[in-house]
C-alpha positions in Angstrom: 135.5 37.6 -112.7 133.0 40.1 -111.2 135.8 42.3 -109.8 137.6 42.2 -113.1 134.5 43.2 -115.0 133.8 46.1 -112.7 137.4 47.3 -113.2 137.5 46.8 -117.0 133.9 47.8 -118.0 134.8 51.5 -118.0 134.8 53.1 -121.5 132.3 50.5 -122.7 130.3 52.3 -125.5 126.7 51.3 -125.3 126.1 53.0 -128.6 128.7 50.9 -130.4 127.4 47.7 -128.8 123.9 48.6 -129.9 125.1 49.3 -133.4 126.7 45.9 -133.5 123.6 44.2 -132.1 121.2 45.7 -134.6 123.6 45.2 -137.6 124.4 41.6 -136.6 120.7 40.9 -135.9 119.8 42.1 -139.4 122.4 40.0 -141.0 121.6 36.9 -138.9 117.8 37.3 -139.7 118.5 37.5 -143.4 120.8 34.4 -143.4 118.5 32.3 -141.3 115.4 33.4 -143.1 117.0 32.6 -146.5 118.0 29.1 -145.3 114.6 28.4 -143.7 112.6 29.8 -146.7 114.5 27.6 -149.1 113.9 24.5 -147.0 110.2 25.3 -146.6 109.5 26.1 -150.3 111.9 23.8 -152.2 109.7 20.6 -151.6 107.0 22.3 -153.7 109.3 21.9 -156.7 111.3 18.8 -155.8 108.4 16.6 -154.7 108.0 13.6 -157.0 104.7 12.8 -158.6 103.0 10.1 -156.6 101.7 8.3 -159.7 104.6 8.6 -162.1 108.3 7.7 -161.8 110.9 10.4 -162.2 112.4 8.6 -165.2 109.1 8.7 -167.1 108.7 11.4 -169.7 105.8 12.5 -171.9 106.6 13.1 -175.5 104.5 14.8 -178.2 105.2 16.0 -181.7 106.3 19.5 -182.1 103.5 21.6 -183.8 104.9 23.5 -186.7 104.1 24.9 -190.1 103.8 21.3 -191.5 100.9 20.3 -189.3 97.5 20.0 -191.0 94.4 21.8 -189.9 92.9 18.5 -188.8 95.8 17.9 -186.5 96.4 14.4 -187.8 100.1 15.2 -188.4 100.5 15.3 -184.6 99.6 11.6 -184.1 102.2 8.9 -183.6 102.2 6.1 -186.1 102.9 2.5 -185.1 106.3 2.7 -186.9 107.3 5.8 -185.0 106.3 4.1 -181.7 108.3 1.0 -182.5 111.3 3.1 -183.5 111.2 4.9 -180.1 110.9 1.6 -178.3 114.0 0.3 -180.1 116.3 3.1 -178.7 118.9 1.8 -176.2 118.0 4.4 -173.5 114.3 3.6 -173.6 112.9 0.8 -171.4 109.3 1.0 -172.3 106.9 3.1 -174.4 103.2 3.5 -173.7 100.3 5.3 -175.5 98.0 8.0 -174.3 94.6 6.7 -175.4 91.9 9.3 -175.6 88.1 8.8 -175.3 86.6 9.0 -178.7 83.2 10.3 -177.5 82.0 13.5 -175.8 82.5 13.7 -172.1 80.7 16.2 -169.8 82.2 16.4 -166.3 80.7 17.9 -163.1 82.8 18.4 -160.0 81.5 19.3 -156.6 82.6 19.6 -152.9 80.2 18.9 -150.1 77.2 19.0 -152.4 78.1 22.3 -154.1 78.9 22.3 -157.8 82.1 24.0 -158.6 82.8 22.7 -162.2 80.6 21.7 -165.1 82.1 21.5 -168.5 83.0 19.4 -171.5 86.5 18.0 -171.4 88.4 14.9 -172.4 89.6 11.9 -170.6 92.4 9.5 -171.5 94.5 6.6 -170.2 98.0 5.2 -170.2 99.0 1.6 -169.7 98.5 0.5 -166.1 102.2 -0.3 -165.6 103.0 3.4 -165.9 100.5 4.3 -163.1 102.2 3.6 -159.8 99.3 3.1 -157.5 97.6 0.2 -155.7 96.1 -2.0 -158.5 93.0 -2.6 -156.4 92.3 1.1 -156.5 93.2 1.5 -160.2 90.8 -1.1 -161.5 87.5 -0.9 -163.5 84.9 -3.6 -163.7 83.1 -3.5 -167.1 79.6 -2.3 -166.8 79.8 -0.7 -163.4 79.2 3.0 -162.9 82.3 3.8 -160.6 85.5 4.8 -162.3 88.9 5.5 -160.6 90.1 9.0 -161.6 93.4 10.9 -161.2 93.0 14.6 -161.6 95.6 17.2 -162.7 96.7 19.2 -159.7 95.9 22.4 -161.6 92.2 21.6 -161.1 92.4 21.4 -157.4 94.7 24.5 -157.2 92.1 26.5 -159.0 89.5 25.4 -156.5 91.8 26.1 -153.5 93.0 29.4 -154.7 89.7 30.9 -155.8 86.5 29.1 -155.2 87.2 27.8 -151.7 88.3 31.1 -150.4 85.5 33.0 -152.0 82.8 30.6 -150.7 84.2 29.6 -147.3 84.7 26.0 -148.3 87.4 23.8 -147.0 90.7 23.5 -148.9 91.4 20.1 -150.3 94.7 18.3 -149.9 95.8 14.8 -151.0 94.4 13.4 -147.8 90.9 14.8 -148.4 90.2 13.5 -151.9 87.1 11.7 -150.6 85.4 15.1 -150.3 85.3 15.5 -154.1 82.2 14.5 -156.1 83.2 13.9 -159.7 80.6 12.7 -162.3 81.2 11.9 -165.9 78.3 12.1 -168.4 79.4 10.3 -171.6 78.1 9.4 -175.1 74.9 10.2 -176.8 73.0 8.2 -174.2 74.3 10.6 -171.5 75.2 7.7 -169.2 76.5 8.9 -165.9 79.6 7.4 -164.2 80.8 8.4 -160.7 84.4 9.2 -160.6 86.3 8.0 -157.5 89.2 10.5 -157.2 92.2 8.7 -155.8 94.7 11.6 -156.1 96.3 14.4 -158.0 99.2 14.5 -160.5 101.7 17.3 -161.0 102.8 16.1 -164.4 99.5 15.2 -166.1 97.4 17.9 -167.8 94.4 15.7 -168.5 92.0 13.5 -166.5 93.4 10.0 -166.3 91.2 6.9 -166.0 92.1 3.2 -166.2 93.0 1.8 -169.6 90.3 -0.9 -169.3 87.6 1.8 -169.0 88.8 3.7 -172.1 88.9 0.6 -174.2 85.5 -0.6 -173.0 83.8 2.7 -173.3 85.3 3.5 -176.8 83.9 0.2 -178.1 80.5 1.0 -176.6 80.1 4.7 -177.4 82.4 5.1 -180.4 82.8 1.7 -182.1 83.7 3.2 -185.5 86.3 5.7 -184.2 90.0 4.8 -184.3 92.0 6.0 -181.3 95.4 7.4 -182.4 98.0 8.5 -179.8 98.9 12.2 -179.8 101.3 11.6 -176.9 103.5 8.8 -175.7 104.9 8.1 -172.3 108.4 6.6 -172.1 110.3 5.0 -169.2 114.0 5.7 -169.6 117.0 3.7 -168.5 119.2 6.8 -168.5 117.4 10.2 -168.6 120.8 12.0 -168.9 121.7 10.3 -172.1 122.5 13.0 -174.6 121.4 10.8 -177.5 117.8 11.2 -176.2 117.8 15.0 -176.7 119.4 14.6 -180.1 116.9 12.0 -181.2 113.9 14.1 -180.1 115.3 17.2 -181.9 116.0 15.2 -185.1 112.4 13.8 -185.2 110.6 17.0 -184.2 109.5 15.6 -180.8 109.3 17.6 -177.6 109.0 16.8 -173.9 106.1 18.3 -172.0 107.5 21.4 -170.3 106.4 20.7 -166.7 109.7 19.0 -165.7 111.8 21.6 -167.5 109.8 24.5 -165.9 110.2 23.0 -162.5 114.0 22.7 -162.9 114.2 26.3 -164.1 112.1 27.6 -161.2 114.1 25.7 -158.7 117.4 27.1 -160.2 116.1 30.7 -159.9 114.9 30.0 -156.4 118.4 28.7 -155.4 120.0 31.8 -157.1 117.7 34.3 -155.4 118.1 32.6 -152.0 121.9 32.5 -152.4 122.1 36.2 -153.2 120.0 37.0 -150.2 122.1 34.8 -147.9 125.3 36.4 -149.3 123.9 39.9 -148.5 123.0 38.8 -145.0 126.4 37.3 -144.5 128.1 40.5 -145.6 126.1 42.5 -143.2 126.8 40.0 -140.4 130.6 40.2 -141.2 130.5 44.0 -141.1 128.8 43.9 -137.7 131.3 41.3 -136.5 134.1 43.7 -137.6 132.3 46.6 -135.7 132.2 44.4 -132.5 135.9 43.6 -132.8 136.8 47.3 -133.3 134.7 48.2 -130.3 136.4 45.6 -128.1 139.9 46.5 -129.4 139.2 50.1 -128.6 138.0 49.2 -125.2 141.1 47.0 -124.6 143.3 49.9 -125.8 141.7 52.3 -123.4 142.2 49.9 -120.5 145.7 48.8 -121.5 147.2 50.4 -118.4 144.9 48.5 -116.1 145.5 45.3 -117.9 149.3 45.7 -117.6 148.9 46.2 -113.9 146.7 43.1 -113.6 149.2 41.1 -115.6 152.0 42.4 -113.3 149.9 41.3 -110.3 150.0 37.7 -111.6 146.7 37.5 -113.5 147.0 35.1 -116.5 146.2 36.6 -120.0 143.3 34.2 -120.4 141.7 35.4 -117.1 142.1 39.1 -118.2 140.6 38.3 -121.6 137.6 36.4 -120.1 135.4 39.5 -119.4 135.6 40.6 -123.0 135.1 37.1 -124.3 132.0 36.8 -122.2 130.8 40.2 -123.5 131.2 39.1 -127.1 129.6 35.7 -126.3 126.6 37.3 -124.6 126.0 39.7 -127.5 126.2 36.9 -130.0 123.8 34.7 -127.9 121.3 37.6 -127.6 121.5 38.1 -131.4 120.9 34.4 -132.1 117.9 34.2 -129.7 116.2 37.4 -131.1 116.9 36.4 -134.7 115.3 33.0 -134.2 112.2 34.6 -132.7 112.0 37.1 -135.6 112.5 34.2 -138.2 109.7 32.2 -136.5 107.3 35.1 -136.7 108.1 35.9 -140.3 108.0 32.2 -141.2 104.5 31.9 -139.8 103.4 34.7 -142.1 104.8 33.3 -145.3 103.8 29.7 -144.5 100.2 30.8 -144.2 100.4 31.9 -147.9 102.4 28.8 -149.0 100.0 26.4 -147.3 97.1 28.2 -149.0 98.8 27.9 -152.4 100.0 24.3 -151.9 97.8 22.6 -149.3 99.5 19.3 -150.1 102.8 20.6 -148.7 103.7 19.2 -145.3 104.9 21.9 -142.9 108.4 21.3 -141.7 110.2 22.6 -138.6 112.4 25.5 -137.7 115.3 23.1 -137.5 117.3 24.4 -140.6 117.4 27.9 -139.2 118.2 26.6 -135.7 121.1 24.5 -136.9 122.4 27.2 -139.1 122.2 29.8 -136.3 123.9 27.5 -133.8 126.7 26.7 -136.3 127.3 30.4 -136.9 127.1 31.2 -133.2 129.8 28.6 -132.3 132.0 29.6 -135.2 131.8 33.3 -134.4 132.3 32.7 -130.6 135.4 30.7 -131.2 136.8 33.3 -133.5 136.0 36.1 -131.1 137.5 34.3 -128.2 140.7 33.6 -130.1 141.1 37.2 -131.4 140.5 38.8 -128.0 142.9 36.4 -126.3 145.6 37.3 -128.9 145.0 41.0 -128.3 145.5 40.5 -124.5 148.5 38.4 -125.2 150.1 41.1 -127.3 149.8 43.5 -124.3 151.5 40.8 -122.2 154.3 40.5 -124.6 154.6 44.3 -124.8 155.0 44.4 -121.0 157.7 41.7 -121.1 159.6 43.5 -123.8 159.5 46.7 -121.8 160.7 44.9 -118.8 
């Protein structure tokens, strides 16, 4: 093998090999980085809400020219609720019940106040909240209330306030760091909110239904709570009759789920385009390598014919060039993985800052993709080089 390589390595163009290496490295990095980036970021959009089932949707009335200034036209009547419940694709319907009194909330982390404002709290039936019932329970008259916060609240804190004030970022596992107080009613009674988690699909602060009912009777006994939104558990979310029914009655689904699907679609589209570009570059570099080896084989055709006449098998003559292609591909793969690991560390720092709840994965997707491409390209290279040497062998036989 060593003697053969010494004999056949003449005419090797280092410039051509360097061109192949750089072009193939660029294509490989683009492909592996695209695969790795999609696997790292997609869970942000595909992760299910920990408190609501995927088949649960939130429905509100579409606000149009017919709505009154008071907003009463946006409430659901009992008849409308019953009609929704009677649809064959609906398993269950629940109301969003809003607090009928003024609520002032104060949120803090490690004793530092980060939010103080008036807002509203509401509840949904407990069967729609998929959490340990011991955590999601309120004892009448006590001053501790379980709370689920919209994830937008904690994102605002992590993206802005925490960075500006050198405070720790909060993830789902650190909810105990949050101090959340509710000052309610004309008496300004204070309740301590025990935050049990964050929801991606809720836009309001959620408390147990038992607390809303009890507090409405205490602080706003004359007010009548009317649902502006309904939550529905569906038996078949893909049923086309659902969309038709919502359109016919002027209802609309909250946009979070639709926005997520659109974002994920465009993410897939962009990553696919990037991977295709990388694959084209890699294929062109692969073509450059084959041309270089073919040119090298052609220049050494006379030596190869002599070796074949001396009894060397075509496979043995082809082996130095196969090892050359294999070594180049292996070097490209190793360097590409190192580059991808470095670039991944850079963008993951940003992703983890924006989405602290995201669990960091591994480099396995890029590694498996790279090894698959390496094995595939190596087999193709070895086969093409062997066929080229074999053609020289057959040419020698035809001349003889």
